[in-house]
C-alpha positions in Angstrom: 0.0 0.0 0.0 1.4 3.4 -1.0 1.4 6.5 1.2 -1.5 9.0 0.7 -0.8 12.0 -1.6 0.5 15.2 -0.1 -2.0 17.1 1.9 -2.6 20.7 0.7 -3.0 23.5 3.2 -6.6 24.1 2.0 -7.5 20.4 2.5 -6.1 20.6 6.1 -7.9 23.8 6.7 -11.2 22.3 5.9 -10.5 19.4 8.3 -9.5 21.6 11.2 -12.6 23.7 10.7 -14.8 20.6 10.8 -12.9 19.3 13.9 -13.7 22.6 15.7 -17.4 21.9 15.4 -17.4 18.1 16.2 -14.8 18.0 19.0 -17.1 16.9 21.8 -16.3 14.5 24.6 -13.5 16.3 26.5 -9.8 15.7 25.8 -10.1 12.0 25.6 -12.9 12.2 23.1 -11.1 14.9 21.1 -7.9 12.9 20.9 -9.8 9.8 19.9 -11.5 11.8 17.1 -8.1 13.0 15.8 -6.6 9.5 16.1 -9.4 8.0 14.1 -9.4 10.7 11.4 -5.6 11.5 11.1 -4.0 8.1 11.9 -6.5 5.5 10.8 -8.7 7.0 8.1 -6.7 9.7 6.4 -3.2 8.5 7.3 -1.8 12.0 7.5 0.5 10.9 10.4 1.7 7.6 11.7 0.7 6.1 15.1 4.2 6.5 16.5 4.6 10.2 15.4 1.0 10.9 16.7 1.9 9.4 20.1 5.2 11.2 20.3 3.4 14.5 19.7 0.7 13.6 22.3 3.2 12.7 25.0 4.8 16.2 24.6 1.4 17.9 24.8 0.6 15.9 27.9 3.7 17.4 29.6 2.5 21.0 29.0 0.2 23.3 30.9 -2.9 24.0 28.8 -5.4 21.9 26.8 -3.6 18.9 25.4 -6.1 18.2 22.6 -5.9 21.7 21.3 -2.1 21.6 21.5 -2.0 18.3 19.8 -4.0 19.7 16.9 -1.7 22.7 16.8 1.4 20.4 16.8 0.2 18.2 13.9 -0.9 21.3 11.9 2.5 22.8 12.5 4.3 19.6 11.6 2.4 19.4 8.3 2.3 23.0 7.2 4.6 25.1 9.4 3.6 28.1 11.5 0.5 28.9 9.4 -0.7 25.3 9.8 -0.2 25.3 13.5 -2.0 28.5 14.0 -4.9 27.5 11.7 -5.3 24.1 13.5 -5.1 25.5 17.0 -7.3 28.6 16.3 -10.1 26.6 14.5 -10.1 24.2 17.4 -11.2 27.1 19.7 -13.1 29.6 17.6 -16.3 27.7 17.0 -16.5 27.0 20.8 -16.0 30.7 21.5 -18.8 31.8 19.3 -21.2 29.1 20.7 -20.3 29.9 24.3 -20.8 33.6 23.8 -24.3 32.9 22.4 -25.1 30.5 25.3 -23.7 33.0 27.9 -26.0 35.7 26.5 -29.0 33.4 26.7 -27.9 32.5 30.2 -27.8 36.1 31.5 -31.0 37.1 29.7 -33.2 34.1 30.3 -31.5 32.2 33.2 -34.1 33.4 35.7 -37.1 32.1 33.6 -38.6 29.4 35.9 -38.4 26.6 33.5 -34.8 27.5 32.4 -33.8 27.9 36.1 -35.3 24.5 36.9 -33.2 22.9 34.1 -30.1 24.5 35.4 -30.9 23.3 38.9 -31.1 19.8 37.6 -27.8 20.2 35.7 -25.8 21.4 38.8 -25.7 18.0 40.6 -24.7 16.4 37.3 -21.8 18.8 37.1 -20.6 17.7 40.6 -20.8 14.1 39.3 -18.8 15.0 36.2 -16.0 16.5 38.3 -16.0 13.4 40.7 -15.9 11.1 37.7 -12.9 13.1 36.3 -11.1 12.7 39.7 -11.8 9.0 39.6 -10.7 8.6 36.0 -7.4 10.5 36.5 -6.8 9.0 39.9 -7.2 5.4 38.7 -4.7 6.0 36.0 -2.2 8.0 38.1 -2.2 7.0 41.7 -0.3 3.7 41.3 1.9 4.0 44.4 1.7 5.2 48.0 3.8 8.3 47.4 1.5 9.5 44.7 -1.6 8.8 46.9 0.1 10.9 49.6 0.7 13.8 47.3 -3.0 13.7 46.2 -4.2 13.8 49.8 -1.8 16.6 50.8 -3.0 18.7 47.8 -6.6 18.1 48.8 -6.0 19.1 52.4 -3.9 22.1 51.4 -6.7 23.5 49.2 -9.6 22.7 51.5 -8.2 23.5 54.9 -5.5 26.1 54.1 -6.5 27.6 50.7 -3.0 27.2 49.4 -2.6 28.9 46.0 -2.7 26.6 43.0 0.7 27.6 41.6 2.3 26.8 45.0 0.8 23.3 44.9 2.2 22.7 41.4 5.6 23.8 42.5 5.5 21.7 45.6 4.3 18.6 43.8 7.0 19.1 41.2 9.7 19.3 43.9 8.4 16.3 45.6 8.4 14.3 42.4 12.0 15.4 41.6 13.2 14.3 45.0 11.1 11.1 45.0 12.2 10.2 41.5 15.8 10.0 42.6 14.9 7.7 45.5 12.1 5.6 44.0 12.0 6.2 40.3 9.5 3.3 39.8 6.9 5.0 41.9 7.0 8.1 39.8 7.0 6.7 36.2 4.7 8.4 33.7 1.4 6.5 33.1 1.1 5.2 29.5 -1.5 7.1 27.5 -1.4 4.6 24.7 0.7 1.7 23.5 2.9 2.1 20.5 1.9 0.3 17.4 3.5 -3.0 16.9 4.3 -4.7 13.7 3.7 -3.2 10.3 1.3 -0.4 9.5 -0.1 1.4 6.5 2.2 4.1 5.2 1.3 7.7 6.2 2.1 11.1 4.9 4.2 11.7 8.0 5.5 8.2 8.7 7.8 6.8 11.3 10.9 7.3 9.1 9.8 10.5 7.4 12.6 13.1 7.8 11.8 16.1 9.9 10.7 18.9 7.6 12.9 22.0 7.4 10.5 24.2 9.3 10.5 21.7 12.2 14.2 21.6 12.7 15.7 23.3 15.7 17.2 26.7 15.1 18.3 29.2 17.7 17.2 32.1 15.5 13.8 30.6 14.8 13.3 29.9 18.5 14.2 33.5 19.4 11.9 34.8 16.7 8.9 32.7 17.9 9.4 33.7 21.6 9.9 37.3 20.7 6.7 37.5 18.5 4.7 35.7 21.2 5.9 38.1 23.9 5.3 41.1 21.6 1.7 39.9 21.0 1.1 39.4 24.7 2.7 42.8 25.6 0.8 44.6 22.8 -2.5 43.1 23.8 -2.1 43.9 27.5 -0.8 47.3 26.6 -3.8 48.0 24.5 -6.0 47.1 27.5 -4.0 49.4 29.8 -4.2 52.3 27.4 -7.9 51.8 26.8 -9.0 51.1 30.4 -6.1 51.6 32.8 -4.0 49.2 35.0 -6.8 48.5 37.5 -9.6 48.0 35.1 -11.5 44.7 34.9 -10.4 43.8 31.4 -6.7 44.4 32.2 -7.0 42.3 35.3 -8.6 39.6 33.2 -5.6 39.6 30.8 -3.2 39.2 33.7 -5.3 36.6 35.5 -5.9 34.3 32.5 -2.2 34.6 31.5 -1.3 33.2 34.9 -4.0 30.5 34.7 -2.6 29.4 31.3 0.8 28.8 32.8 -0.4 26.5 35.7 -3.0 24.4 33.9 -1.1 21.1 34.4 -3.6 18.3 34.3 -6.2 19.9 32.1 -9.3 22.0 32.7 -10.5 20.3 35.8 -7.2 21.0 37.5 -7.2 24.8 36.7 -10.9 25.3 37.7 -10.0 25.6 41.4 -7.5 28.3 40.4 -10.2 30.1 38.3 -12.6 29.8 41.2 -10.1 31.3 43.6 -9.5 34.3 41.3 -12.6 34.9 39.3 -15.2 34.1 42.1 -13.5 34.8 45.4 -10.9 37.5 44.5 -12.4 39.5 41.6 -16.1 38.7 42.0 -16.7 38.3 38.2 -19.3 35.6 38.9 -20.7 33.6 41.8 -19.9 30.0 42.7 -23.3 28.9 41.5 -22.8 30.6 38.1 -19.4 28.9 37.8 -21.2 25.6 38.0 -23.6 26.7 35.3 -20.7 27.8 33.2 -19.0 24.4 33.5 -22.3 22.7 32.4 -22.4 24.9 29.3 -18.8 24.2 28.6 -19.4 20.5 28.8 -22.1 20.7 26.1 -20.1 22.6 23.5 -17.3 21.5 21.2 -13.7 22.4 21.9 -11.6 22.2 25.0 -13.4 22.4 28.3 -11.1 25.2 29.5 -13.2 27.3 27.2 -15.3 27.8 30.3 -13.0 30.8 30.7 -15.0 32.5 27.9 -18.1 32.2 30.1 -16.2 33.6 33.0 -15.0 36.5 30.9 -18.5 37.2 29.5 -20.1 37.3 32.9 -17.3 39.4 34.3 -17.8 42.0 31.6 -21.6 41.8 31.8 -22.3 41.7 35.5 -19.6 44.3 36.4 -20.8 46.6 33.6 -17.2 47.1 32.5 -18.3 49.2 29.5 -21.3 50.8 31.2 -24.9 49.9 31.7 -25.8 50.5 28.1 -23.2 48.2 26.6 -23.6 45.0 28.5 -23.4 42.7 25.5 -20.3 44.4 24.1 -18.7 44.1 27.5 -19.5 40.4 27.7 -18.1 39.7 24.2 -14.9 41.6 25.0 -14.6 39.8 28.3 -15.0 36.4 26.6 -12.5 37.4 23.9 -9.9 38.7 26.4 -10.2 35.5 28.5 -9.8 33.3 25.5 -6.9 35.2 23.9 -4.8 35.3 27.1 -5.6 31.7 28.0 -4.6 30.2 24.6 -1.7 32.4 23.5 0.8 30.5 25.7 -0.3 27.2 24.1 0.7 28.4 20.7 4.1 29.5 22.1 4.7 26.1 23.7 4.1 24.3 20.5 5.7 26.6 17.9 8.8 27.2 20.2 9.1 23.7 21.7 8.1 21.6 18.7 11.5 21.6 17.0 13.2 20.5 20.3 10.7 17.7 20.6 11.2 16.6 17.0 14.9 16.3 17.7 14.4 13.9 20.6 12.4 10.8 21.2 11.2 9.2 24.5 13.0 11.5 26.9 11.7 10.5 30.3 13.8 12.8 32.5 10.8 14.9 33.4 8.6 11.9 34.2 8.9 12.0 38.1 7.9 15.7 38.6 5.2 15.6 36.0 3.7 12.4 37.5 3.7 14.1 40.9 2.0 17.1 39.5 -0.7 14.8 38.0 -1.1 13.1 41.4 -1.6 16.5 43.0 -4.2 17.3 40.3 -6.3 14.4 41.6 -6.5 16.1 45.0 -7.2 19.4 43.4 -10.1 18.1 41.4 -11.5 16.4 44.5 -11.4 19.7 46.3 -13.3 21.3 43.3 -16.0 18.6 43.7 -16.3 19.4 47.4 -16.6 23.2 46.6 -19.3 22.6 44.0 -21.1 20.1 46.1 -21.3 22.5 49.1 -23.2 24.9 46.8 -25.4 22.3 45.2 -26.4 19.8 47.9 -26.7 22.0 51.0 -29.3 24.6 50.8 -28.6 26.7 53.9 -30.9 26.1 56.8 -32.8 23.6 54.8 -30.0 21.1 55.0 -29.3 18.4 52.4 -31.2 18.6 49.2 -32.4 15.1 48.6 -33.6 15.7 45.0 -30.2 17.2 44.0 -28.5 14.3 45.7 -30.5 11.7 43.8 -29.8 13.4 40.5 -26.1 13.6 41.3 -25.9 10.0 42.3 -27.7 8.8 39.2 -25.4 11.0 37.1 -22.3 9.6 38.8 -23.4 6.0 38.3 -24.3 6.6 34.6 -20.8 8.2 34.0 -18.7 5.7 35.9 -20.6 2.4 35.8 -22.3 2.6 32.4 -20.0 5.1 30.8 -22.8 7.2 29.4 -21.6 10.3 27.6 -21.5 13.7 29.3 -24.0 15.4 27.0 -26.8 12.7 27.5 -26.2 12.9 31.3 -26.6 16.7 31.3 -29.7 16.5 29.1 -31.3 13.9 31.4 -30.4 15.9 34.5 -31.9 19.0 33.0 -35.1 17.1 32.2 -35.2 15.8 35.7 -34.9 19.3 37.1 -37.8 20.5 34.9 -40.0 17.5 35.9 -39.2 18.2 39.6 -40.2 21.8 39.1 -43.4 20.9 37.3 -44.3 18.4 40.1 -43.8 21.0 42.8 -45.5 23.9 40.9 
């Protein structure tokens, strides 16, 4: 069997656009879609090269599926290919979330809509718990890793330790532990490498690294300089337009910081977003954050796109452009949050890709990264506790039995029967509406 013909940039562009609208299912589902389409069906890249790129993306802060798309697009068509793949992975989700956020703030208090949201909230808690279980079952394979997860949970719940400090502490523990017990801190396998022969691919195992993907100090300096210039110009524009202490400028700074500590995916960074967006800046409430996560789960694209909802509500509720321009403020807030969250991801891929293409299977970073992932399990568990305290306990009324039953049913459906997130959210919303109708 011969290799497929060369893939034109236009052909790739059409695929990345399609992917942006069908990339449901969280990172696991999105990676599975790309594997099926790019490795098995189209044969644009071999299994081994796909996994090599995936392993690098798993080491980075930020959304691994979006970064994987960026990496493959860059490998195939250079910088323009990487930017197109990464941007089209995000933009459809941004447009959809802006529309859903507007519907939420305008019609969220309509009784039937509110009832649906009340039904979805316990399902969101179940989704977060299922994520903790899924990551924990894959990661916590030794006593030291379990201990790191427990310490991270206690540090957040009891002492409100900042998330970046947890990441740094876990990395240090992993670095030290890896020297004494390297077997306890080995990276979990995300997939097995293909064995035996395979159908030829456009970018095959033995395909030489293209010129644009070879390491060059000059190219590295140029990419870093351009990324920093874009970041500085964007933040500078916000400062000139609104001032240093304005809400939009604070969003730019905050989401830049969030982008740099998102090891472990969206569920890991959500506690950091809650600390900053809810408790520190007051851009939205804890209950609204739960609603935003539910909306994010039902749209294509990376789950971290929930930051667009946070930015929209921050601009709208704080009236950052005045009472007469709420929609414009919401759209600008969503755009600022998205831009500053994803800009570092493009830098990591376009700057680090050539270094990765020059090395294979370097495991020196395995112990600290495994320890960080273990801490993420504790972080996600603390997020479930935070959300659960808002959903299941209704002040003086005590435990909400109806919400508890919906949450339990959702958790069983997700973990025992492996039902998809969107059907679970839909059924939970229906249960909320039926409960409202029965009590009306």
